[in-house]
PQR file of N, CA, C, O and H, with PARSE charges and radii, in Angstrom:
ATOM      1  N   MET A   1       4.919  -2.354   9.404 -0.4000 1.5000
ATOM      2  CA  MET A   1       4.907  -2.584   7.886 -0.0000 2.0000
ATOM      3  C   MET A   1       5.590  -2.324   7.367  0.5500 1.7000
ATOM      4  O   MET A   1       6.150  -1.375   7.916 -0.5500 1.4000
ATOM      5  N   GLY A   2       6.118  -2.619   6.309 -0.4000 1.5000
ATOM      6  CA  GLY A   2       7.000  -1.686   5.444 -0.0000 2.0000
ATOM      7  C   GLY A   2       8.866  -2.883   5.885  0.5500 1.7000
ATOM      8  O   GLY A   2       9.519  -3.354   6.817 -0.5500 1.4000
ATOM      9  H   GLY A   2       5.663  -3.390   5.863  0.4000 1.0000
ATOM     10  N   GLU A   3       8.832  -2.781   4.650 -0.4000 1.5000
ATOM     11  CA  GLU A   3      10.608  -3.368   4.913 -0.0000 2.0000
ATOM     12  C   GLU A   3      11.852  -2.516   5.683  0.5500 1.7000
ATOM     13  O   GLU A   3      11.789  -1.386   6.168 -0.5500 1.4000
ATOM     14  H   GLU A   3       8.302  -2.398   3.893  0.4000 1.0000
ATOM     15  N   GLU A   4      13.157  -3.565   5.622 -0.4000 1.5000
ATOM     16  CA  GLU A   4      13.819  -2.849   6.641 -0.0000 2.0000
ATOM     17  C   GLU A   4      14.681  -3.212   5.598  0.5500 1.7000
ATOM     18  O   GLU A   4      14.757  -4.160   4.817 -0.5500 1.4000
ATOM     19  H   GLU A   4      13.208  -4.482   5.228  0.4000 1.0000
ATOM     20  N   ILE A   5      15.473  -1.914   5.870 -0.4000 1.5000
ATOM     21  CA  ILE A   5      16.544  -1.782   4.755 -0.0000 2.0000
ATOM     22  C   ILE A   5      17.435  -1.814   6.222  0.5500 1.7000
ATOM     23  O   ILE A   5      17.148  -1.447   7.362 -0.5500 1.4000
ATOM     24  H   ILE A   5      15.411  -1.144   6.505  0.4000 1.0000
ATOM     25  N   GLU A   6      18.822  -2.519   5.545 -0.4000 1.5000
ATOM     26  CA  GLU A   6      20.367  -1.805   6.031 -0.0000 2.0000
ATOM     27  C   GLU A   6      20.739  -0.406   5.796  0.5500 1.7000
ATOM     28  O   GLU A   6      20.605  -0.044   4.627 -0.5500 1.4000
ATOM     29  H   GLU A   6      19.056  -2.817   4.619  0.4000 1.0000
ATOM     30  N   LYS A   7      21.076   0.270   6.441 -0.4000 1.5000
ATOM     31  CA  LYS A   7      21.536   1.962   6.098 -0.0000 2.0000
ATOM     32  C   LYS A   7      22.741   2.124   6.984  0.5500 1.7000
ATOM     33  O   LYS A   7      22.355   2.119   8.153 -0.5500 1.4000
ATOM     34  H   LYS A   7      21.186  -0.024   7.390  0.4000 1.0000
ATOM     35  N   GLY A   8      24.091   2.271   6.896 -0.4000 1.5000
ATOM     36  CA  GLY A   8      25.028   2.403   7.235 -0.0000 2.0000
ATOM     37  C   GLY A   8      25.117   0.630   8.032  0.5500 1.7000
ATOM     38  O   GLY A   8      24.785  -0.420   7.481 -0.5500 1.4000
ATOM     39  H   GLY A   8      24.404   2.275   5.947  0.4000 1.0000
ATOM     40  N   ALA A   9      25.726   0.822   9.590 -0.4000 1.5000
ATOM     41  CA  ALA A   9      25.830  -0.481  10.145 -0.0000 2.0000
ATOM     42  C   ALA A   9      25.311   0.160  11.409  0.5500 1.7000
ATOM     43  O   ALA A   9      24.788  -0.505  12.303 -0.5500 1.4000
ATOM     44  H   ALA A   9      25.995   1.675  10.038  0.4000 1.0000
ATOM     45  N   THR A  10      25.451   1.309  11.455 -0.4000 1.5000
ATOM     46  CA  THR A  10      24.073   1.175  12.812 -0.0000 2.0000
ATOM     47  C   THR A  10      22.298   1.194  12.799  0.5500 1.7000
ATOM     48  O   THR A  10      21.359   0.888  13.534 -0.5500 1.4000
ATOM     49  H   THR A  10      25.876   1.849  10.728  0.4000 1.0000
ATOM     50  N   GLU A  11      22.537   1.722  11.554 -0.4000 1.5000
ATOM     51  CA  GLU A  11      21.128   1.779  11.664 -0.0000 2.0000
ATOM     52  C   GLU A  11      20.608   1.575  10.332  0.5500 1.7000
ATOM     53  O   GLU A  11      21.192   1.514   9.251 -0.5500 1.4000
ATOM     54  H   GLU A  11      23.300   1.970  10.957  0.4000 1.0000
ATOM     55  N   THR A  12      19.113   1.462  10.706 -0.4000 1.5000
ATOM     56  CA  THR A  12      17.883   0.553   9.957 -0.0000 2.0000
ATOM     57  C   THR A  12      16.967   1.406   9.655  0.5500 1.7000
ATOM     58  O   THR A  12      16.461   2.103  10.534 -0.5500 1.4000
ATOM     59  H   THR A  12      18.638   1.512  11.585  0.4000 1.0000
ATOM     60  N   CYS A  13      16.683   1.476   8.652 -0.4000 1.5000
ATOM     61  CA  CYS A  13      14.889   2.398   8.012 -0.0000 2.0000
ATOM     62  C   CYS A  13      14.070   1.783   7.858  0.5500 1.7000
ATOM     63  O   CYS A  13      14.373   0.592   7.794 -0.5500 1.4000
ATOM     64  H   CYS A  13      17.094   0.910   7.937  0.4000 1.0000
ATOM     65  N   HIS A  14      12.497   2.124   7.691 -0.4000 1.5000
ATOM     66  CA  HIS A  14      11.613   1.535   7.018 -0.0000 2.0000
ATOM     67  C   HIS A  14      11.495   2.107   6.072  0.5500 1.7000
ATOM     68  O   HIS A  14      11.835   3.286   6.172 -0.5500 1.4000
ATOM     69  H   HIS A  14      12.250   3.092   7.743  0.4000 1.0000
ATOM     70  N   VAL A  15      10.961   1.637   4.624 -0.4000 1.5000
ATOM     71  CA  VAL A  15      10.598   1.138   3.758 -0.0000 2.0000
ATOM     72  C   VAL A  15       9.356   1.314   3.403  0.5500 1.7000
ATOM     73  O   VAL A  15       9.116   0.138   3.128 -0.5500 1.4000
ATOM     74  H   VAL A  15      10.686   0.679   4.542  0.4000 1.0000
ATOM     75  N   VAL A  16       7.877   2.141   3.085 -0.4000 1.5000
ATOM     76  CA  VAL A  16       6.789   1.926   2.673 -0.0000 2.0000
ATOM     77  C   VAL A  16       6.134   2.490   1.629  0.5500 1.7000
ATOM     78  O   VAL A  16       5.745   3.651   1.500 -0.5500 1.4000
ATOM     79  H   VAL A  16       8.072   3.096   3.309  0.4000 1.0000
ATOM     80  N   ARG A  17       6.027   1.343   0.723 -0.4000 1.5000
ATOM     81  CA  ARG A  17       5.189   1.321  -0.852 -0.0000 2.0000
ATOM     82  C   ARG A  17       4.350   1.325  -0.668  0.5500 1.7000
ATOM     83  O   ARG A  17       3.696   0.414  -0.160 -0.5500 1.4000
ATOM     84  H   ARG A  17       6.343   0.400   0.828  0.4000 1.0000
ATOM     85  N   LEU A  18       3.845   2.827  -1.152 -0.4000 1.5000
ATOM     86  CA  LEU A  18       1.943   3.204  -2.488 -0.0000 2.0000
ATOM     87  C   LEU A  18       1.971   2.579  -3.350  0.5500 1.7000
ATOM     88  O   LEU A  18       3.066   2.412  -3.888 -0.5500 1.4000
ATOM     89  H   LEU A  18       4.376   3.567  -1.564  0.4000 1.0000
ATOM     90  N   ASN A  19       0.944   2.019  -3.827 -0.4000 1.5000
ATOM     91  CA  ASN A  19       0.702   1.600  -5.045 -0.0000 2.0000
ATOM     92  C   ASN A  19      -1.166   2.741  -5.045  0.5500 1.7000
ATOM     93  O   ASN A  19      -2.144   2.896  -4.314 -0.5500 1.4000
ATOM     94  H   ASN A  19       0.055   2.155  -3.390  0.4000 1.0000
ATOM     95  N   ARG A  20      -0.589   3.273  -6.501 -0.4000 1.5000
ATOM     96  CA  ARG A  20      -2.009   3.900  -6.695 -0.0000 2.0000
ATOM     97  C   ARG A  20      -2.525   2.477  -7.487  0.5500 1.7000
ATOM     98  O   ARG A  20      -2.010   1.667  -8.258 -0.5500 1.4000
ATOM     99  H   ARG A  20       0.207   3.147  -7.094  0.4000 1.0000
ATOM    100  N   PHE A  21      -4.121   2.700  -6.698 -0.4000 1.5000
ATOM    101  CA  PHE A  21      -4.808   1.854  -6.822 -0.0000 2.0000
ATOM    102  C   PHE A  21      -5.097   0.473  -8.637  0.5500 1.7000
ATOM    103  O   PHE A  21      -5.447  -0.704  -8.726 -0.5500 1.4000
ATOM    104  H   PHE A  21      -4.539   3.358  -6.071  0.4000 1.0000
ATOM    105  N   ALA A  22      -4.618   1.757  -9.884 -0.4000 1.5000
ATOM    106  CA  ALA A  22      -4.690   0.892 -11.070 -0.0000 2.0000
ATOM    107  C   ALA A  22      -3.365  -0.360 -11.215  0.5500 1.7000
ATOM    108  O   ALA A  22      -3.326  -1.429 -11.825 -0.5500 1.4000
ATOM    109  H   ALA A  22      -4.333   2.713  -9.812  0.4000 1.0000
ATOM    110  N   GLY A  23      -2.530   0.236 -10.493 -0.4000 1.5000
ATOM    111  CA  GLY A  23      -1.150  -0.479 -10.583 -0.0000 2.0000
ATOM    112  C   GLY A  23      -1.286  -1.732  -9.468  0.5500 1.7000
ATOM    113  O   GLY A  23      -0.784  -2.834  -9.687 -0.5500 1.4000
ATOM    114  H   GLY A  23      -2.562   1.104  -9.997  0.4000 1.0000
ATOM    115  N   LEU A  24      -2.282  -1.306  -7.835 -0.4000 1.5000
ATOM    116  CA  LEU A  24      -2.405  -2.681  -7.178 -0.0000 2.0000
ATOM    117  C   LEU A  24      -3.640  -3.236  -8.207  0.5500 1.7000
ATOM    118  O   LEU A  24      -3.521  -4.457  -8.315 -0.5500 1.4000
ATOM    119  H   LEU A  24      -2.689  -0.410  -7.658  0.4000 1.0000
ATOM    120  N   ARG A  25      -4.288  -2.947  -8.652 -0.4000 1.5000
ATOM    121  CA  ARG A  25      -5.787  -3.805  -9.166 -0.0000 2.0000
ATOM    122  C   ARG A  25      -4.540  -4.898 -10.269  0.5500 1.7000
ATOM    123  O   ARG A  25      -4.501  -6.083  -9.936 -0.5500 1.4000
ATOM    124  H   ARG A  25      -4.385  -1.955  -8.564  0.4000 1.0000
ATOM    125  N   HIS A  26      -4.076  -4.684 -10.876 -0.4000 1.5000
ATOM    126  CA  HIS A  26      -3.092  -5.424 -11.670 -0.0000 2.0000
ATOM    127  C   HIS A  26      -2.213  -6.183 -11.305  0.5500 1.7000
ATOM    128  O   HIS A  26      -1.842  -7.105 -12.032 -0.5500 1.4000
ATOM    129  H   HIS A  26      -4.108  -3.722 -11.146  0.4000 1.0000
ATOM    130  N   ARG A  27      -1.486  -5.869  -9.619 -0.4000 1.5000
ATOM    131  CA  ARG A  27      -0.847  -6.374  -9.357 -0.0000 2.0000
ATOM    132  C   ARG A  27      -0.732  -7.529  -8.533  0.5500 1.7000
ATOM    133  O   ARG A  27       0.329  -8.112  -8.310 -0.5500 1.4000
ATOM    134  H   ARG A  27      -1.788  -5.120  -9.029  0.4000 1.0000
ATOM    135  N   VAL A  28      -2.487  -8.023  -7.833 -0.4000 1.5000
ATOM    136  CA  VAL A  28      -3.372  -8.685  -6.529 -0.0000 2.0000
ATOM    137  C   VAL A  28      -4.384  -9.363  -7.622  0.5500 1.7000
ATOM    138  O   VAL A  28      -5.083 -10.281  -7.193 -0.5500 1.4000
ATOM    139  H   VAL A  28      -3.348  -7.549  -8.014  0.4000 1.0000
ATOM    140  N   GLY A  29      -4.535  -8.963  -9.112 -0.4000 1.5000
ATOM    141  CA  GLY A  29      -5.161  -9.459  -9.784 -0.0000 2.0000
ATOM    142  C   GLY A  29      -7.201  -9.370  -9.953  0.5500 1.7000
ATOM    143  O   GLY A  29      -7.916  -9.891 -10.809 -0.5500 1.4000
ATOM    144  H   GLY A  29      -3.967  -8.217  -9.461  0.4000 1.0000
ATOM    145  N   HIS A  30      -7.647  -8.350  -8.542 -0.4000 1.5000
ATOM    146  CA  HIS A  30      -8.488  -8.468  -8.476 -0.0000 2.0000
ATOM    147  C   HIS A  30      -9.109  -7.256  -8.977  0.5500 1.7000
ATOM    148  O   HIS A  30      -8.307  -6.389  -9.322 -0.5500 1.4000
ATOM    149  H   HIS A  30      -7.066  -7.928  -7.847  0.4000 1.0000
ATOM    150  N   GLY A  31     -10.705  -6.903  -9.138 -0.4000 1.5000
ATOM    151  CA  GLY A  31     -11.772  -5.424  -9.897 -0.0000 2.0000
ATOM    152  C   GLY A  31     -11.496  -4.783  -8.405  0.5500 1.7000
ATOM    153  O   GLY A  31     -11.162  -5.429  -7.412 -0.5500 1.4000
ATOM    154  H   GLY A  31     -11.356  -7.608  -8.858  0.4000 1.0000
ATOM    155  N   HIS A  32     -11.716  -3.343  -8.478 -0.4000 1.5000
ATOM    156  CA  HIS A  32     -12.142  -2.741  -7.626 -0.0000 2.0000
ATOM    157  C   HIS A  32     -13.110  -3.053  -6.554  0.5500 1.7000
ATOM    158  O   HIS A  32     -12.935  -2.777  -5.367 -0.5500 1.4000
ATOM    159  H   HIS A  32     -11.987  -2.818  -9.284  0.4000 1.0000
ATOM    160  N   SER A  33     -14.380  -3.784  -7.167 -0.4000 1.5000
ATOM    161  CA  SER A  33     -15.319  -4.103  -5.718 -0.0000 2.0000
ATOM    162  C   SER A  33     -14.904  -5.262  -5.339  0.5500 1.7000
ATOM    163  O   SER A  33     -15.761  -5.871  -4.698 -0.5500 1.4000
ATOM    164  H   SER A  33     -14.522  -4.008  -8.131  0.4000 1.0000
ATOM    165  N   THR A  34     -13.691  -5.943  -5.516 -0.4000 1.5000
ATOM    166  CA  THR A  34     -13.570  -6.449  -4.634 -0.0000 2.0000
ATOM    167  C   THR A  34     -12.323  -6.498  -3.646  0.5500 1.7000
ATOM    168  O   THR A  34     -12.220  -7.062  -2.556 -0.5500 1.4000
ATOM    169  H   THR A  34     -12.995  -5.448  -6.037  0.4000 1.0000
ATOM    170  N   ILE A  35     -11.337  -5.674  -4.418 -0.4000 1.5000
ATOM    171  CA  ILE A  35     -10.678  -4.290  -2.926 -0.0000 2.0000
ATOM    172  C   ILE A  35     -11.298  -4.501  -2.539  0.5500 1.7000
ATOM    173  O   ILE A  35     -11.582  -5.582  -2.024 -0.5500 1.4000
ATOM    174  H   ILE A  35     -11.421  -5.217  -5.303  0.4000 1.0000
ATOM    175  N   TYR A  36     -12.046  -3.195  -2.605 -0.4000 1.5000
ATOM    176  CA  TYR A  36     -12.816  -2.453  -1.682 -0.0000 2.0000
ATOM    177  C   TYR A  36     -13.890  -3.046  -0.351  0.5500 1.7000
ATOM    178  O   TYR A  36     -13.892  -2.586   0.791 -0.5500 1.4000
ATOM    179  H   TYR A  36     -11.816  -2.316  -3.023  0.4000 1.0000
ATOM    180  N   ARG A  37     -14.627  -3.997  -0.783 -0.4000 1.5000
ATOM    181  CA  ARG A  37     -14.781  -5.426  -0.033 -0.0000 2.0000
ATOM    182  C   ARG A  37     -14.208  -5.348   0.739  0.5500 1.7000
ATOM    183  O   ARG A  37     -14.513  -4.735   1.762 -0.5500 1.4000
ATOM    184  H   ARG A  37     -14.625  -4.371  -1.710  0.4000 1.0000
ATOM    185  N   ARG A  38     -12.707  -6.194   0.458 -0.4000 1.5000
ATOM    186  CA  ARG A  38     -11.369  -6.327   1.174 -0.0000 2.0000
ATOM    187  C   ARG A  38     -11.323  -5.145   1.974  0.5500 1.7000
ATOM    188  O   ARG A  38     -11.328  -5.721   3.062 -0.5500 1.4000
ATOM    189  H   ARG A  38     -12.459  -6.692  -0.373  0.4000 1.0000
ATOM    190  N   MET A  39     -11.287  -4.093   2.229 -0.4000 1.5000
ATOM    191  CA  MET A  39     -10.956  -3.427   2.507 -0.0000 2.0000
ATOM    192  C   MET A  39     -11.808  -2.910   3.481  0.5500 1.7000
ATOM    193  O   MET A  39     -11.193  -2.212   4.288 -0.5500 1.4000
ATOM    194  H   MET A  39     -11.284  -3.625   1.345  0.4000 1.0000
ATOM    195  N   ALA A  40     -13.507  -3.041   3.786 -0.4000 1.5000
ATOM    196  CA  ALA A  40     -14.024  -3.280   4.550 -0.0000 2.0000
ATOM    197  C   ALA A  40     -14.333  -4.124   5.160  0.5500 1.7000
ATOM    198  O   ALA A  40     -15.145  -4.107   6.085 -0.5500 1.4000
ATOM    199  H   ALA A  40     -14.007  -3.608   3.130  0.4000 1.0000
ATOM    200  N   GLU A  41     -13.816  -4.891   4.802 -0.4000 1.5000
ATOM    201  CA  GLU A  41     -13.888  -6.500   6.066 -0.0000 2.0000
ATOM    202  C   GLU A  41     -12.646  -6.351   6.626  0.5500 1.7000
ATOM    203  O   GLU A  41     -12.316  -7.436   7.103 -0.5500 1.4000
ATOM    204  H   GLU A  41     -13.157  -4.904   4.050  0.4000 1.0000
ATOM    205  N   GLY A  42     -11.669  -5.385   6.817 -0.4000 1.5000
ATOM    206  CA  GLY A  42     -10.272  -5.160   7.169 -0.0000 2.0000
ATOM    207  C   GLY A  42      -9.351  -6.270   6.900  0.5500 1.7000
ATOM    208  O   GLY A  42      -8.480  -6.531   7.729 -0.5500 1.4000
ATOM    209  H   GLY A  42     -11.937  -4.503   6.429  0.4000 1.0000
ATOM    210  N   LYS A  43      -9.463  -6.943   5.824 -0.4000 1.5000
ATOM    211  CA  LYS A  43      -8.789  -7.924   5.266 -0.0000 2.0000
ATOM    212  C   LYS A  43      -7.677  -7.519   3.852  0.5500 1.7000
ATOM    213  O   LYS A  43      -7.248  -8.222   2.936 -0.5500 1.4000
ATOM    214  H   LYS A  43     -10.171  -6.731   5.150  0.4000 1.0000
ATOM    215  N   PHE A  44      -7.490  -6.122   4.185 -0.4000 1.5000
ATOM    216  CA  PHE A  44      -6.378  -6.018   2.697 -0.0000 2.0000
ATOM    217  C   PHE A  44      -6.547  -4.186   3.443  0.5500 1.7000
ATOM    218  O   PHE A  44      -7.626  -3.935   3.980 -0.5500 1.4000
ATOM    219  H   PHE A  44      -7.839  -5.551   4.928  0.4000 1.0000
ATOM    220  N   PRO A  45      -5.461  -3.063   3.410 -0.5600 1.5000
ATOM    221  CA  PRO A  45      -4.876  -2.229   3.254  0.2800 2.0000
ATOM    222  C   PRO A  45      -5.541  -1.576   3.405  0.5500 1.7000
ATOM    223  O   PRO A  45      -5.998  -1.895   2.307 -0.5500 1.4000
ATOM    224  N   ARG A  46      -6.305  -0.696   3.783 -0.4000 1.5000
ATOM    225  CA  ARG A  46      -6.796   1.091   3.526 -0.0000 2.0000
ATOM    226  C   ARG A  46      -5.823   1.709   2.733  0.5500 1.7000
ATOM    227  O   ARG A  46      -4.695   1.438   2.321 -0.5500 1.4000
ATOM    228  H   ARG A  46      -5.933  -0.437   4.675  0.4000 1.0000
ATOM    229  N   GLN A  47      -6.616   2.617   2.655 -0.4000 1.5000
ATOM    230  CA  GLN A  47      -6.268   3.919   0.988 -0.0000 2.0000
ATOM    231  C   GLN A  47      -5.756   4.599   1.609  0.5500 1.7000
ATOM    232  O   GLN A  47      -6.484   4.943   2.539 -0.5500 1.4000
ATOM    233  H   GLN A  47      -7.533   2.838   2.989  0.4000 1.0000
ATOM    234  N   MET A  48      -4.277   5.295   1.650 -0.4000 1.5000
ATOM    235  CA  MET A  48      -3.841   6.565   2.270 -0.0000 2.0000
ATOM    236  C   MET A  48      -3.903   7.448   1.362  0.5500 1.7000
ATOM    237  O   MET A  48      -3.821   7.117   0.179 -0.5500 1.4000
ATOM    238  H   MET A  48      -3.685   5.016   0.895  0.4000 1.0000
ATOM    239  N   GLN A  49      -4.123   9.282   1.904 -0.4000 1.5000
ATOM    240  CA  GLN A  49      -3.898  10.229   1.357 -0.0000 2.0000
ATOM    241  C   GLN A  49      -2.791  11.357   1.466  0.5500 1.7000
ATOM    242  O   GLN A  49      -2.907  12.304   2.244 -0.5500 1.4000
ATOM    243  H   GLN A  49      -4.189   9.551   2.864  0.4000 1.0000
ATOM    244  N   VAL A  50      -1.994  11.226   0.845 -0.4000 1.5000
ATOM    245  CA  VAL A  50      -1.139  11.052  -0.192 -0.0000 2.0000
ATOM    246  C   VAL A  50      -0.376  12.619  -0.626  0.5500 1.7000
ATOM    247  O   VAL A  50       0.769  13.007  -0.860 -0.5500 1.4000
ATOM    248  H   VAL A  50      -1.899  10.456   0.213  0.4000 1.0000
ATOM    249  N   GLY A  51      -1.706  13.199  -0.574 -0.4000 1.5000
ATOM    250  CA  GLY A  51      -1.420  15.014  -1.385 -0.0000 2.0000
ATOM    251  C   GLY A  51      -2.849  15.315  -2.488  0.5500 1.7000
ATOM    252  O   GLY A  51      -3.313  14.995  -3.582 -0.5500 1.4000
ATOM    253  H   GLY A  51      -2.636  12.884  -0.384  0.4000 1.0000
ATOM    254  N   GLY A  52      -3.100  16.148  -1.303 -0.4000 1.5000
ATOM    255  CA  GLY A  52      -4.543  16.453  -2.505 -0.0000 2.0000
ATOM    256  C   GLY A  52      -5.752  15.494  -2.478  0.5500 1.7000
ATOM    257  O   GLY A  52      -6.287  14.790  -1.622 -0.5500 1.4000
ATOM    258  H   GLY A  52      -2.723  16.408  -0.414  0.4000 1.0000
ATOM    259  N   ASP A  53      -5.917  15.724  -3.560 -0.4000 1.5000
ATOM    260  CA  ASP A  53      -7.181  14.461  -4.210 -0.0000 2.0000
ATOM    261  C   ASP A  53      -6.755  13.096  -4.022  0.5500 1.7000
ATOM    262  O   ASP A  53      -7.614  12.239  -3.813 -0.5500 1.4000
ATOM    263  H   ASP A  53      -5.483  16.296  -4.255  0.4000 1.0000
ATOM    264  N   ALA A  54      -5.274  12.725  -4.080 -0.4000 1.5000
ATOM    265  CA  ALA A  54      -4.519  11.704  -4.199 -0.0000 2.0000
ATOM    266  C   ALA A  54      -5.053  10.557  -2.900  0.5500 1.7000
ATOM    267  O   ALA A  54      -5.460  10.663  -1.742 -0.5500 1.4000
ATOM    268  H   ALA A  54      -4.577  13.421  -4.250  0.4000 1.0000
ATOM    269  N   VAL A  55      -4.797   9.537  -3.792 -0.4000 1.5000
ATOM    270  CA  VAL A  55      -4.813   8.191  -2.580 -0.0000 2.0000
ATOM    271  C   VAL A  55      -3.996   7.048  -3.240  0.5500 1.7000
ATOM    272  O   VAL A  55      -4.282   6.589  -4.346 -0.5500 1.4000
ATOM    273  H   VAL A  55      -4.467   9.451  -4.732  0.4000 1.0000
ATOM    274  N   ALA A  56      -3.052   6.662  -2.546 -0.4000 1.5000
ATOM    275  CA  ALA A  56      -2.588   5.362  -2.565 -0.0000 2.0000
ATOM    276  C   ALA A  56      -2.836   4.194  -2.012  0.5500 1.7000
ATOM    277  O   ALA A  56      -2.155   3.212  -2.309 -0.5500 1.4000
ATOM    278  H   ALA A  56      -2.820   7.036  -1.648  0.4000 1.0000
TER
END
């Protein structure tokens, strides 16, 4: 679930990028309804709690 980047000669770490909803809509070119419907169908990653009331 994320991309791997080289960290030194022997270590690899995973980077997870979280997008806020407004940026995500712009990036994928779909509206709220389409994104929420695809989340419900399991065809799009679900939201994650990132703190307080914020999700990404």
